[in-house]
Structure formats: structure tokens, C-alpha cells
N, C-alpha and C positions, 0 to 999 in steps of 0.2 A: 504493500500500500504506500510505502514511503516513496517508491519510484514514481508512482502516479502523482503524488503531491509535488515532488520535485519537478516532474514534467509539466504540471500545471503552472507552477511558478516560473519555469523557464519559458513556457509559452506566453504567459502574460508579460514577462520582461521583454521578450523579443518583439511582441506587437506594440508595446508602449514605445520602445526605442525606434521601431520602424515608423510609427506615426510622427514622432518628434523629428526624425530625419526627413521625412516627407514634407512636413510643414516648413522646416528650415530650407530645404532645397526648393520648394515651390515659391518661396518669397525672395530667393536670391536672383540676381541678374541672370537671364537665360544663357548667356555666353560665358559666364565666369568659370574659371578653372575649378574653384571651390565647389560649385554646383555639380560639375561633372564628377568630382571625387565623391561627394556626398551621395550622388545618384548611384554610383557603383557600389558603395557601401550599403546603401538601401537595398539594392538588388540582392546582396548577400543576406540581408535580414529578411527579405521576402522568402528566400529558400529556408531559412531557419524557422520562420513562422509556419510555413507549410509543413516542414518535417515534424515540428513539435505538435502542430495541430493534427497531422495525420496519425501520429503516435497516440494522441488522446482519442481520436476518432476510432481507431482500431481497438483500443482498450475498452471503450465505453459504448460502442455502437450497439451492443447487444441489448442495452436497456431500452433505448428508444431510437431505433435506427433512423427513422424519418427525421426526427428533430435534429439529431446529430448530423445527418446528411445535409439538411437545410443550412445548419450553422456552417458546415464546411464549405458548401456552395457559396453562401453569402460572404464568407471570408475570402474565397478566391476572387469573387466579384469586387470586393473592396480593394484587394491588391491590384486587380486589373484597372480599376478607376484611378488609383494612385499613379500607376505607370502612365496611363493616358494623360493625366493632368501634366505630368512632367515632360513627356515626349511632345505632346501638342503645344505646350507652352514654349518649349525650346524652338519649335518651328514657327512660332508666332500665330498659331491658330487659336480660335476661340476655345476656352476650357470651362466656361460657365456650366454647361450641361454636365460635364464630368465631375465638377466640384459638387454639384447637387446630388448626382448619383453616388459619389463617394460618401457624402454625409448620410444619405438614406441607407446605403448598404452597411456602413459602419454602425449605425444605430441598430439596425436589424441584427447584425452579427453580434453586437454586444448584448442586446436583449436576449438572444438565444444563449449566448455564452454564460450569462449570469443566471438565466432561468433554469438551465439544465442541472441535473443532480450534482455535477462536480463544480458548478459555478458557485459564486458567493451570493448569499442572500443579504442584501444591504438593509432590508426592512425587518430582519429578525432581531 
């Protein structure tokens, strides 16, 4: 059970760092070298978030496969929107729709993450 607790904490840590890196990169000048570096580090964190999320999904999907599957899907969509904001922003294209989709998918993902049995109950 300790492994799953450690994996949960690792997963939360990786997605929090990923969101922070994303926000920092999104508000930097599109052609700056720092943004390129942060974007590459962020891509590494995408992989870490997916690996830790997949580990939790495999370990817990037997409880309620559909809800865990939806959380995994919305997590992937959130990462996809993060990447779309950064790539389209670098190209100078409109990113408003992708910011909105990012926010919606992030809220849904977090709702599922906190609602599921291994999530945290803030109202308890």
C-alpha cells in the first residue's frame, strides 16, 4: 500500500510542476531561449505525469474502470491542450480556444482525481 501512496504523491508532484512550467512558458516571449528550454523540460514532465498516472490507473482501475478511464482520458486531453497553447502561441496563432479547453479539461480531470477513492476529500 505504501507504493501506491508514494505513486500518488509522485503523480501529484509531477502534474503540479508541469502546470507551473506550462504557465511560466506560456507567458514568456515566444522566441526566447528560456521558453524553449522550459518547453523541453515540460515535455519530460508530460511523460512523467503519464507514466505515474498510468501506474495509478492500472493499480486502481478494477474499482471503477469507467471513472478511472475518464480521468485518464481527460488528463491526456489536458496535456494535449497545454502543448497546443505553447506550439500555436510560438507560431503566432490564436490560442484562446485552447486556453479555454485547457481550463475545462483541467477542472474535469481534477474533479475526477479528487472524487475517486484514492483522491483527497477536501470536505471531510
